[in-house]
N, C-alpha and C positions, 0 to 999 in steps of 0.2 A: 915306282910301282903302283899298283891299284889300291893298296892299303898301307897304313902305317900307324905307328904308336905316338900318343901324345900325353903330355902331363898338364894337368890343371891345378893351380894353387893360388892362394891369397896372399898377398903381402901385407901383412899386419904382425910384424914380429913383436912389437911392444904390446899391442892390444890391451891398453891400460884400463879401458872400460868393461873388459871381459866380455866382448861380443862372443856370441856362439853361433857357428855357421853349421848348417845341415844340408847336405848335398844328396838328393834322392832318397831321403829318410835316414841317412847314416851321417854321424858326425864328420865334419870336414874341418879338421884341425891342422893338417899338414898339406900334403898334395894327394891328388887322385890320378892314377895312371889309366888311360883308355887304350885298349888294343884293338886290333883290327878295324881301324877307322878307315871306311871307303872313301875313295876320291869322289868329289862332286856329290857328296851326300849330306843331307842335313840331320842333325840329332838334337833333341830337345832334353835339356836337363833342369831339374828343379832345385833351386838354391834358396833356402830360407835363412834370413839373418835375425836372430833374436837378441834382444838387449841384455845387457849385464843386470846385476843386482840393483844398481844405484843410478846409473846415468840414464838420460833420455837422449842425449846428443853426442856423436861421435865423429871423428875424422872419417873421410871417405876411405873405401877399400880399393885396392888395386888387384883385379883378378888377372892372372897371367896363364896363358896357354902357349905351350912350346913343344917341340918335338922332343920325345923321350931320348933321342941321342944327345941333345944338349943339356939335359937334366942330369945333374950329378947322382941324384937319389933313384934315377930310373933302374929298374931290374935287369934292363938289357943293355945299360951302358957298359961297353966294352972299352972304357976309357978313351971314348971317342969324342966326348964333350970337350975336351981340351983342344981338339983340333979345330973347332969352329972359331974362326977369327971374328965372325959377324953373326950375331944371334938372329934367328928367324922368328922369335917369340912375338906373340901379340898381347898387348896389355890393354885392359878396359877398366875405367874408374868407375867405382860403384858408389852412388849417392842418391838422395831423394829430395834434398832441398838445397837452394842455393846454386851458384855457378862459379866456376873458376876457383879462386882462392877461397870463397865463402862457402863452397859446396861441404854439405855435412850430411851424414846419416842421422836422421831425427826420428824418434818414435813419438807417437801421440801420448801425451801426458794426460793422467786423470785430473779432474778439476782440482785446483789448488787447495791446499789444506789451511784451516784457520783454527785457532785455539783461544780459549778463555785467558785472560789476563787480569792483573791488579786484584782488587777486592773480590770480584766474583770467582776467580781462581782460588783465592785464599779461603774464602768462606763457603763456596759452593752454593750459596743461596744469597738473597738479597732482602731487605726490610726497608721500607719507606714509611716512616711514621711522623708524628707530631714533633719530634726532636731532630729530624733530618735537617741538615743544612739547606738542602734544596729540595723542597716538597713537590716542585712542579716538574722536575727533570730527575733522571737517573743517569749517571755517568756509567758508560759501557766501554770497557777496554778490551781489545783482542790483540793476538800476536799472529804475525805472519811468518810460520817456519821456514819459508822459502825466500825470505827477504834478501838473502845473498844473491840470489839469481834475478829477482825483480820484486818491485813493490806492487801492491794491489792495482794501484792506478795505472801502472804500465802493463800489467797482465791483461787489461781489458782490450789491448791491441791484438791480443791472441785469442784463446778460446773463452777467457774468463768474461762473464757479463755482469754478475752482481755479487755483493757480499752483504746480504741482508739480514738485519735482526728481526726475528718474528716471536709472537707471544700469543698465548691463548690462556683463557681461565681454566682452572683445573675442573675437568669433566667434559670440557668441549673437545670436539674433534677438529674443528676448523681452526687454523692458524691465521693470525693478522699480521700484516707488515707493520713494524714500529715506525714512528715518524720523528723527525728532528725538526727544531725551529729554525728558520734561516730568514733571511731578509730578501724581498723581492727587488726588482730594478729601481722602485721608488723608495726603498729604504724601510718599506713597511713589513712588519713580521708575518711570516707565512709558514708553512710546513711542507716538508718533503719526505719521501721514504728515506729510512735510515740505511744508507748503503756506505759501507767502509771503503769502497773504490773512491768516494769523494772526501775521505778524510786525509788529514796530513799525517802520513805514516814517517815515523823517524827512521834513522839510520839503523836502529836496533830492531826494527820490525814491529814496533807498537804503534797502534791507532786508537784513538778515543773519540767518541761522539756522545752527545746527550741524547737520551731517549725522552721524548715529550710525553708527560703524563697528564698534566692538567688539561682538563676538558676533553681528553682523548681515551684515558684509560680510568675507569671507575675503581673504587676500592674492592679488594678481593684477593684471592690467592691465584697466582699465575705460574706458568711454565715459560721459559724463554729459550731460544737456540739462535745460533748465527750460522747461515747456510750459504755456501758459495754455489753459484750456478754458472754451467758452461754451455757453450754451443753444443747441441746434441749431435753425435756421430753415428747414431744408430747402434751403439753397443749397450752394455749394461747400464742401468739407470744410475748405479753407483759410481760409474765411470764419469758421469756428466754433472755430478754434484758432490758436495761434502758437507757434512753437518757436525757441529759441535755436540758434546754430550747436553742434554737437557737439564736446565737448572730450575729450581722452584724458588719463589719468592712471595712476599705479600706486601700489598699496598694498603696501609691502615692509617688513617688520619683521624679517626673518631676516637675521643677521649672516653675512658669508661666512666660510667655513672652508677650511683646507688639505684637500685631496682626496688621499687615499692618501700615498705616500711621494715623496721627492725623486728625480727622474729625473736620471742612471741610477740603478738600484736597487742598484748595488754600491758598495761603502765606498770604493774607491780609483778615483781618476779622473786623467785626464791634464791637465796644465797647458794651458790654453786650450780645454778641453772645455766645452760648454754645460751648466749646471745648470738644471733646469726644475722650478718649483714650481707644481703644479696646484691650482685652487680649485673650490669647488662651484658658482660661478656667475660670470657675466661681470664683469670689473673696470672701474673707471674708469681708462682709459689714456691720457687726452689729456695731451700734454706742455705744461708740464714736469710730470713724474711727481709724484704726491701722496705717495709713500712714501719712507722711507729704507732704504738697504740697505748693510750694512757687512760686510766680509770681514777677519778678523785671522788671520794665519799664526803658529801657535805657534813659539816658539823663534827668532823673527826680529822686525826693527822694521817688518815690512810691514803696513800697515793701509789698506785701500781702502774709500773711501766710493763712493756711487752714481755720482757724476761721473767717478770714475777706473775705472770698470768699463764694460763693454759690456752694455748692459741693454735687454732687449726686454719690453714689455708688451702683451699681445695677448689680447683675449677673456678666457679662463679661466686664463691662465698668466703668470707672471713668469719669465723666463729671464735668465740673466746668464753671462759668462765673463770671467776674467781675461785681459787683453790681455798676452801675453808679448812683445809688440813693444816696450813702453814700460817702462823702468825696473824689470826683474825679472831678478835673477840666478838663472837657472834652476837651475844646479849647487847653490846653498844651499837651495832649497826642495824639492828632491826628497825624498819620503819624509815631509815635514812635514804635520802635522794642521792644518786650517783650520777656523775658526768663522764661521758665517754667521748674521746677524740682519736680518730684514725686518720693516718696520712703522713703529712710532714708536720711533727709537733715541735716546735721550736724555731727560732730564726735561724740558727746556725745547722740545722738538721739538713743532711742530704737525702733523706728517706723519703719515700712516698709510696702510694699504691699504683702499680703499673698493671696495664694488661698484658696478655701474653706477648703482644708485639711490641711493647715497651712504651706505650702511652700512658702519662700519669694522669690521675684525676685532678680536675681543675680546682676543686675546694675540698677541704677535709671533711670527713663524715663526722657529724656531731649529733649527739642525742643524750636524752637523759631517762632513766627510769628509777623506780623506788622499790627498795627491798621490802617484801611483804612482811608486815608486823605480825607474825604468826605467834601463837601461844607455844612457846618451846616446851612447857610442862606436858603438852599434849603431842609433841612431835617425836618422831622416831629418828634414829641415825643409822645408816648403812655404810660399812667401809670394809676394806680388805684387811684382814688380820694374818700376819705371816709369823709362824713359829719355826724358829731355827734350831739346828742341832737335835732333831728327833728322828729316830729310825722310822721309815714309813715305806710303803709300796702302794701301788695302784690297788691291790687286793685288799690291803688292810687299812688303808687310810680311812675308810668309813667308820671303823670301829674306834677311831681316835676322837670322835666328836665329844664324848663325856669328858675325856682328858682335857682337851682343848678348852671346853667350857669351864672346867674347874679352874684351869689356870688363869682364864679371864676373871673369874669370880675373885681369885686370890689378889689379882692385880688391882681390881676396883675395890677390894675389901668388902664385897657385898654379903649380906646374909644369905643363908640358904634358900629363904623364902623368895629371893629375887632371881632364882634360876630361870623362871619363865620369861624374865626380860631378856635374855640373850638367846638369839636364834641364829643357828649356824646353817649354811647351805653352800653347794658347790665346792665341796672339799676336795683338793687335788694334792698328789704328792709330787714334788719336784726334786730331782737329783737324789732322790733316796733319803734326804735328811731335811727336808723343808716341807712343811704343810702350809697350804694356802687356802683360806676359806673366806667367803663373803659373810660377814658378820652384821646382824642388826640388833640395835639395842632399843626395845621398846620403852615407851613412856611408862612412869611409875604408876601403880595401881590407884584407883580413886579412893580406896579405904586407907591409904597410908602405907600399906604394905610396901616395902622395898624402897621407900623414898630417902632414906638416910643411910650414910656409912656407919660403920661400927662406931658408936658413940664413945670413943676414948678421946682423950685430950690431944694425943699425938695426931689422931685422924683428923680431928677438927683443925688442927694447925696445917695439916696438909692440904686441905681444900678450901679453907677459909669459910666465907659465908656463901659460897656458890649454891645455887639450887641444883640439886642433883637430877636434872633431867638428862636425857640421853646425849645431848651434845656436851654437858659437863663431863659426863662419863668418858666420852670419847677423848676430850681434851686431856683428861687425867692420863688415859692410855698413852696418848701422843707424847705427853711430857715425860712419863715414865720411860718410854722408848729411848727418847732423845737423850736423857741423862744416863740411861743405861749404856748407850754407845759411847758416851763421854766419860764412863767410868764411875758414875754415881747413881744415887737411887733416891726417889721420893717416897718409897714405902714408910709407913708411919711408924711400924714396929721395929725396934733396933734389931731383934732377933731375925725378922723377916728380911730386913736390909742386908744382913750378913748372909743369909742364906741365898738372897737373890744374886749377890755380888759374886758368891763363891760358886763358879761353874763346876768345880770338880767335887763339890758336895752331893754325893749320891743318896744321902739319907732320905731326901724328899724330892724326888725327880719331878714333882709337880710344881716345884717353886724355882729351882735353879735352871732358868731357861733363858734364851734370846728370843726376843720378838720385835715386830715392827708393824706400823699401821699406816695405811694411806688411803687415798680416793674416797674422801668422806662424802656422803650424799645425805642431805636433810630431807626427811619425809614429813611433810605437814600432815596434820589431822584432816579427817574428811571435811570437817566443818570450816577449817581455815582454807582448804583447797577450794571448796565450793564458793566462799565468800570472796577470796583475795586472789586465787591462782587459776581461775577459769576465764577463759576468752569469751568476750561477749558473743551472743548467738549470731548477731549480725556480721561478725568478723570470722566466724569459724571457717566458712568456705573459702575465703581469701587466704587465710592463714594455711589451711590444708593444701591449697594449691600451691603456695609458695614452698611449703616443706617437699612436696613432690617434685617440684621444679629444681630444688637443691640437691635432693637425693638422686634424681635422674641425670643429672649433668655429669658427664664423664670428666676425669681428671685429665687436663692437657698440660705437658710439660715442654712442648716445642712451640717456637714461633709461628709454626704453620697452623695453628688452631684457626678453626673457622671463625671469622670476625662478624660482629655484628655491625652492619652498616647503619647510616643515619636514618635512612627510611625505615628499616627493620626496628630500630629503637623507637622511632617515632609511633610506628604501628603499635609496639608494645606499650608504649605510654598511652596511646590513644585507647588500646584495649582496657588498660587498667582504668582510665577515666571512664570509658563506657561501662565497665563492670561497676564502678562505683556509682555512676550515674544510674545504672539499671537497679542497683540495690536501693537507692534513694527513691527511685520512681516506684519501685515495688513497695517501699515503705509507705510512701504517700498514697499510693493506690490502695494499700491495705487499710491505712488511716481513713481515706475518703470512704471506702467500703464500710468499714465500722460506723462512721458518721452517718452514712446513708442508712445502714441497718437501724441504728439508733433513731434517726429521724423517722423512717418507716415505722419502727416499733412505736414512737411517739404518736405518729399520725393514727396508727391502728389503735393505740389507747384512746387517743382523743375520740376517734371515731366510735369505738366501743363504749366510751362514756357518754357521747352524745346519744348513741342508740339505747344506751341504758336510761338516760334521763327521759328520752321521748317515750320509752316503754312505760317508765314510771308515771309520766303525764297522762299516757293513755289510760293507765290503770286508775290513776286518780279521777280522771274525767268520767270514766266508766262508773267508778264508784260513787262519784257526785250525783251522776245521772240516776243510778240505782237508788240513792238516798231520797232524791227529789220524787221518783216514782212512788217510793214507799210513804213519803211525806204526803204526797196527793191522795194516796189511797187511804191513809189515816184521816186526812181532812174529810174525805167522803164518808168514811165510817162515822167519824164524829158528827157530820152533819145529819146522817141517818138517825144516829141515837138521839141527837138533839131534837129532831123533828118527831121523833117517836116519843120522846118524853113529853114534848109539848102537846102532842095529840091525846096522850094518856091523861095528862093534867087537865086539858080541856073536858075530856069526857068525864072524869072524875068530878069536876066542878058542876057541870050540868046535872049529874046524878044527884049530887047534894042538894042542889036547888029544888029539886022535885020533893 
């Protein structure tokens, strides 16, 4: 007839890769029947083949076109399909690559993936420092997740072009291609781009290459990535490349050093004063500290390790102070020299000062200073006084000042005339049952008031022959507190000892109490501060700059801290030298100016003296000339008188002769 019916279907019953067929915009999973197909007429149909979720390569498909009469699933099959002894169906193999038995349906794959492996995958960062086994190269390992299909080296025969390691300094936009060292045809070392398609990839998909750092990559903080690049097909950019996550790392081969001098810049310091050592770059300050610190006081048995000192490590500084609260005889060490060593103290020590990136200092920090030999009788002591088991609140704590002061008076067994020696400030209530206040003990008065404890024999036994300056009084409080917490007491009066120890005794609430003291600070007199604890005027600017530098440095806990390069360090040292040279030059200029002014003043004095002498000579000469004139006048007058006398005498003689 002029028209007929046909059935189209794809022969892919297994379809193990889950290919999806779409015919004329509708899913084509089974068969599609076409009716009223005219004889000798062409028809166009659109068949789309979409890949499954995993595979990119599939066996070819057989598309079959046959009469509906032959198809058992045809709607008009009136059991006629069974009568056809010979089929008239037409079959067409569908594929896009290969021929014959090698024909396949293959979809374009995105650029192959690559992943970090080894230490870079584990740590997610890298550090190259002075302790690294290889300071000139960094071993980079990657993983090929598609190694079951092909190695990177084999993939370059398809779309893959390169698998390159790139790097850039933090803050830069441009990526640079890393290089690796190889030998040329003559066996001489040279370098080439670090491309993992040139690496020996093992059967498990891992490949390693050395990133050449020496003479190529300066010290700094960097970001790195590995990127595959494929032949471009005109599709999305991500389809033609793949990149690993960006990792950060640091290259720091510069050892930390001490920066300038120890603060404060004077040679004498007060016991309990903080000493600060400044370094050229941030330090590793996580606790427990990695460095040793030792203080030895000459002429005594005192030797303090880091655990016995109050130590602060922060950013670019190590600061410490000797806690005078615990186990120090203040009178004994006044005026003594002490020696400090920081770093690796002792042959067997594994400690040291490390910068944030793990570089140790090359030599220990060593210096000496002297405890100022201040007059303790004129000094004050400031400390924290903690009164326990006392009901308080934020609203009422201020009203407890007199009660707290009275309790301190009882502990120290002072007379009421010494009340003015105790000054309380910053009182706070903690947990509703603890009062904390900053207490200052002033020096005794000059007229002897308040200089002695109650003059009882038991009191004298308690304190011995110690002078009762403010530090002695604090020591008494400290000893009482320690013995109190150990179950005893050093109060001199037996009745007071009983009342002190009996916490249930409510008859005198001003005696039965628990207390503690800490954070002693010795305050020298104004005269001692001026003569012994004041930095020289020529060093004040430098000291102030160093303190500002330390206070403005931000604390860094991570190895990604900005490092100070050798050139920067040299520049800083040069700046210090220039600053010192400028100070010396300024001093010399000032001295020369003073000498010049003195010379000019001398010349002026000489000139004034000369002018004065000349003036005197002129006056003397004028006086002599005047005297000569007067003498000449006298001579003339005398001559006239003489002549007159002679004339009168002659006249008289002639008269008598007549």
